[in-house]
ROMIKOL-481212 format. One record per residue (C-alpha): x, y, z. Coordinates in nm, 4 decimals, padded with zeros to 6 digits. Example, Ala and Ser with C-alpha at 12.3 -4.5 7.8 and 13.67 -1.06 7.14 Angstrom:
BEGIN
@px->01.2300 | py->-00.4500 | pz->00.7800 $
@px->01.3670 | py->-00.1060 | pz->00.7140 $
//
This chain:
BEGIN
@px->03.4530 | py->-03.6524 | pz->06.0133 $
@px->03.8280 | py->-03.5961 | pz->06.0901 $
@px->03.9853 | py->-03.6107 | pz->06.4429 $
@px->04.0316 | py->-03.2464 | pz->06.5522 $
@px->04.4136 | py->-03.1251 | pz->06.5981 $
@px->04.4613 | py->-02.9785 | pz->06.9091 $
@px->04.8040 | py->-02.7803 | pz->07.0326 $
@px->05.0065 | py->-02.8668 | pz->06.6933 $
@px->05.2594 | py->-02.6292 | pz->06.5868 $
@px->05.0924 | py->-02.4369 | pz->06.2798 $
@px->05.1879 | py->-02.6583 | pz->05.9428 $
@px->05.3446 | py->-02.4365 | pz->05.6706 $
@px->05.0894 | py->-02.5779 | pz->05.4069 $
@px->04.8069 | py->-02.4712 | pz->05.6270 $
@px->04.9463 | py->-02.1100 | pz->05.6429 $
@px->05.0149 | py->-02.1219 | pz->05.2859 $
@px->04.6794 | py->-02.2143 | pz->05.2429 $
@px->04.5242 | py->-01.9480 | pz->05.4377 $
@px->04.7227 | py->-01.6910 | pz->05.2551 $
@px->04.5893 | py->-01.8056 | pz->04.9303 $
@px->04.2352 | py->-01.6416 | pz->05.0338 $
@px->04.3913 | py->-01.3345 | pz->05.0972 $
@px->04.2031 | py->-01.1398 | pz->04.8208 $
@px->03.8947 | py->-01.2815 | pz->04.8941 $
@px->03.9302 | py->-01.1752 | pz->05.2585 $
@px->04.0151 | py->-00.8398 | pz->05.1518 $
@px->03.7095 | py->-00.7986 | pz->04.9323 $
@px->03.4404 | py->-00.9453 | pz->05.2296 $
@px->03.6255 | py->-00.6912 | pz->05.4352 $
@px->03.5435 | py->-00.3987 | pz->05.2308 $
@px->03.1854 | py->-00.5135 | pz->05.2077 $
@px->03.1760 | py->-00.5446 | pz->05.5913 $
@px->03.3360 | py->-00.2084 | pz->05.6981 $
@px->03.3186 | py->00.0115 | pz->05.3793 $
@px->03.6718 | py->00.1615 | pz->05.4613 $
@px->04.0095 | py->00.0705 | pz->05.2763 $
@px->04.1898 | py->00.1068 | pz->05.5833 $
@px->03.9555 | py->-00.0425 | pz->05.8390 $
@px->03.9132 | py->-00.3083 | pz->05.5982 $
@px->04.3110 | py->-00.3678 | pz->05.5911 $
@px->04.2851 | py->-00.3768 | pz->05.9921 $
@px->03.9997 | py->-00.6255 | pz->05.9454 $
@px->04.1681 | py->-00.8931 | pz->05.7127 $
@px->04.5224 | py->-00.8257 | pz->05.9633 $
@px->04.3262 | py->-00.9321 | pz->06.2520 $
@px->04.1752 | py->-01.2305 | pz->06.1088 $
@px->04.5063 | py->-01.3532 | pz->05.9532 $
@px->04.6601 | py->-01.3063 | pz->06.3059 $
@px->04.3565 | py->-01.5043 | pz->06.4885 $
@px->04.3349 | py->-01.7643 | pz->06.2129 $
@px->04.7420 | py->-01.8547 | pz->06.2099 $
@px->04.7375 | py->-01.8344 | pz->06.6040 $
@px->04.4380 | py->-02.1148 | pz->06.6302 $
@px->04.5119 | py->-02.2947 | pz->06.2376 $
@px->04.5277 | py->-02.5996 | pz->06.4944 $
@px->04.1478 | py->-02.5816 | pz->06.5547 $
@px->04.1287 | py->-02.6140 | pz->06.1734 $
@px->03.9960 | py->-02.9181 | pz->06.0422 $
@px->04.1467 | py->-03.0548 | pz->05.7074 $
@px->03.8909 | py->-03.1450 | pz->05.4823 $
@px->03.6361 | py->-02.8741 | pz->05.5622 $
@px->03.5951 | py->-02.5359 | pz->05.3792 $
@px->03.9075 | py->-02.2993 | pz->05.4445 $
@px->03.7512 | py->-02.0597 | pz->05.3234 $
@px->03.4138 | py->-02.0578 | pz->05.5176 $
@px->03.6251 | py->-02.0847 | pz->05.8294 $
@px->03.8136 | py->-01.7684 | pz->05.7500 $
@px->03.5223 | py->-01.5940 | pz->05.6690 $
@px->03.3567 | py->-01.6840 | pz->05.9668 $
@px->03.6632 | py->-01.5503 | pz->06.2005 $
@px->03.6425 | py->-01.2324 | pz->06.0173 $
@px->03.2761 | py->-01.2001 | pz->06.0634 $
@px->03.2370 | py->-01.2866 | pz->06.3957 $
@px->03.5773 | py->-01.0083 | pz->06.4931 $
@px->03.3967 | py->-00.7631 | pz->06.2813 $
@px->03.0837 | py->-00.7719 | pz->06.4983 $
@px->03.2407 | py->-00.8239 | pz->06.7897 $
@px->03.4127 | py->-00.4998 | pz->06.7146 $
@px->03.0638 | py->-00.3391 | pz->06.6262 $
@px->02.9081 | py->-00.4430 | pz->06.9309 $
@px->03.2197 | py->-00.2949 | pz->07.1450 $
@px->03.1854 | py->00.0713 | pz->06.9594 $
@px->02.8335 | py->00.0828 | pz->07.0395 $
@px->02.8950 | py->-00.0324 | pz->07.3990 $
@px->03.1978 | py->00.1993 | pz->07.4562 $
@px->03.1017 | py->00.4922 | pz->07.2271 $
@px->03.1623 | py->00.8052 | pz->07.4065 $
@px->02.9323 | py->01.0588 | pz->07.4580 $
@px->02.9444 | py->01.4209 | pz->07.2933 $
@px->02.8641 | py->01.6183 | pz->07.5964 $
@px->03.0814 | py->01.4760 | pz->07.8366 $
@px->03.3769 | py->01.4095 | pz->07.6586 $
@px->03.6810 | py->01.6022 | pz->07.7977 $
@px->03.8905 | py->01.6166 | pz->07.4514 $
@px->03.6271 | py->01.8219 | pz->07.2794 $
@px->03.6212 | py->02.0706 | pz->07.6033 $
@px->03.9074 | py->02.3336 | pz->07.5394 $
@px->04.0770 | py->02.4198 | pz->07.9148 $
@px->04.1718 | py->02.7556 | pz->07.8102 $
@px->04.2169 | py->03.0023 | pz->07.5319 $
@px->04.5602 | py->03.1155 | pz->07.4317 $
@px->04.6589 | py->03.4558 | pz->07.5469 $
@px->04.9713 | py->03.4900 | pz->07.4688 $
@px->04.9359 | py->03.7658 | pz->07.1774 $
@px->04.6784 | py->03.9782 | pz->07.4086 $
@px->04.9675 | py->03.9621 | pz->07.7064 $
@px->05.2368 | py->04.0663 | pz->07.4583 $
@px->05.0379 | py->04.3489 | pz->07.3256 $
@px->04.9171 | py->04.4626 | pz->07.6649 $
@px->05.2920 | py->04.4723 | pz->07.7561 $
@px->05.3801 | py->04.7058 | pz->07.4569 $
@px->05.0846 | py->04.9073 | pz->07.5201 $
@px->05.1867 | py->04.9395 | pz->07.8779 $
@px->05.5475 | py->05.0109 | pz->07.8093 $
@px->05.4512 | py->05.2759 | pz->07.5514 $
@px->05.2135 | py->05.4897 | pz->07.7913 $
@px->05.4960 | py->05.4787 | pz->08.0614 $
@px->05.7247 | py->05.6311 | pz->07.8020 $
@px->05.4546 | py->05.9363 | pz->07.7832 $
@px->05.4673 | py->06.2932 | pz->07.9675 $
@px->05.3020 | py->06.2463 | pz->08.3085 $
@px->04.9905 | py->06.4860 | pz->08.2015 $
@px->04.9517 | py->06.2892 | pz->07.8909 $
@px->04.9820 | py->05.9397 | pz->08.0873 $
@px->04.7628 | py->06.0358 | pz->08.3637 $
@px->04.4600 | py->06.2002 | pz->08.1279 $
@px->04.4888 | py->05.8685 | pz->07.8844 $
@px->04.4694 | py->05.6297 | pz->08.1746 $
@px->04.1648 | py->05.8344 | pz->08.3187 $
@px->03.9650 | py->05.8489 | pz->07.9954 $
@px->04.0421 | py->05.5520 | pz->07.7652 $
@px->04.2031 | py->05.2591 | pz->08.0344 $
@px->04.0047 | py->05.3389 | pz->08.3449 $
@px->03.6793 | py->05.4884 | pz->08.1495 $
@px->03.5910 | py->05.7979 | pz->08.3205 $
@px->03.4341 | py->06.0765 | pz->08.1571 $
@px->03.6078 | py->06.3993 | pz->08.0190 $
@px->03.3762 | py->06.5910 | pz->08.2787 $
@px->03.5504 | py->06.3665 | pz->08.5623 $
@px->03.9009 | py->06.3722 | pz->08.4423 $
@px->03.8896 | py->06.7507 | pz->08.3769 $
@px->03.7631 | py->06.7582 | pz->08.7585 $
@px->04.0125 | py->06.5099 | pz->08.9029 $
@px->04.3033 | py->06.6758 | pz->08.7089 $
@px->04.1845 | py->07.0332 | pz->08.7783 $
@px->04.1579 | py->07.1531 | pz->08.4248 $
@px->03.9387 | py->07.2548 | pz->08.1438 $
@px->03.7303 | py->06.9642 | pz->07.9527 $
@px->03.8990 | py->07.0723 | pz->07.6150 $
@px->04.2490 | py->07.0270 | pz->07.7867 $
@px->04.1186 | py->06.6868 | pz->07.8602 $
@px->04.0119 | py->06.6153 | pz->07.5075 $
@px->04.3333 | py->06.7658 | pz->07.3600 $
@px->04.5601 | py->06.5633 | pz->07.6004 $
@px->04.3647 | py->06.2251 | pz->07.5265 $
@px->04.4071 | py->06.3308 | pz->07.1222 $
@px->04.7891 | py->06.4018 | pz->07.1623 $
@px->04.8569 | py->06.0961 | pz->07.3897 $
@px->04.6686 | py->05.8584 | pz->07.1087 $
@px->04.8745 | py->05.9919 | pz->06.8438 $
@px->05.1857 | py->05.9488 | pz->07.0499 $
@px->05.1226 | py->05.5778 | pz->07.1047 $
@px->05.0481 | py->05.4940 | pz->06.7607 $
@px->05.3494 | py->05.6910 | pz->06.6176 $
@px->05.5281 | py->05.4471 | pz->06.8891 $
@px->05.3472 | py->05.1162 | pz->06.8262 $
@px->05.2611 | py->05.1756 | pz->06.4451 $
@px->04.8950 | py->05.0796 | pz->06.4744 $
@px->04.5841 | py->05.1941 | pz->06.6434 $
@px->04.4375 | py->04.8327 | pz->06.7070 $
@px->04.4917 | py->04.8794 | pz->07.0935 $
@px->04.2883 | py->05.1642 | pz->07.1001 $
@px->03.9993 | py->04.9545 | pz->06.9523 $
@px->04.0443 | py->04.6595 | pz->07.1798 $
@px->03.9832 | py->04.8769 | pz->07.4526 $
@px->03.7018 | py->05.1097 | pz->07.3193 $
@px->03.5348 | py->04.7514 | pz->07.2507 $
@px->03.5758 | py->04.6493 | pz->07.6034 $
@px->03.4129 | py->04.9586 | pz->07.7767 $
//
């Protein structure tokens, strides 16, 4: 048995010998990981460890087996780490949404309120009572001291004016759905 080398700089012949085993290392890494990207990472890690520890390699022994041992041990260590450090799905903060975006609804609401503000007062008052606040036609008629038919007519006219102004009736669908 040859003496064990310690703390000597890496011999370029030894490094070149390591690189000759690159195709075999790639094949072995692919058989372990079953993913090309993971296999390439494993080969790279193996080469870094092998070159950093080339002084620990005993000349005359099987270099390929030494490299395969480094790769296998690295792979098994990574597998153990992943299973030990695997995040739980239920408590993983990255899967929880902090809040849903509301900017579209906010902008649409602002447009709607501006358009309602531009309505004549008697249409605006009835529309707010019936559509926005959800009062019945009867209650709106009592509050405004007018006939139920007048309330229905004003609500209809106010809606038509808003649709004309905004170009859509989607706002009313949203309001009606929330009632």
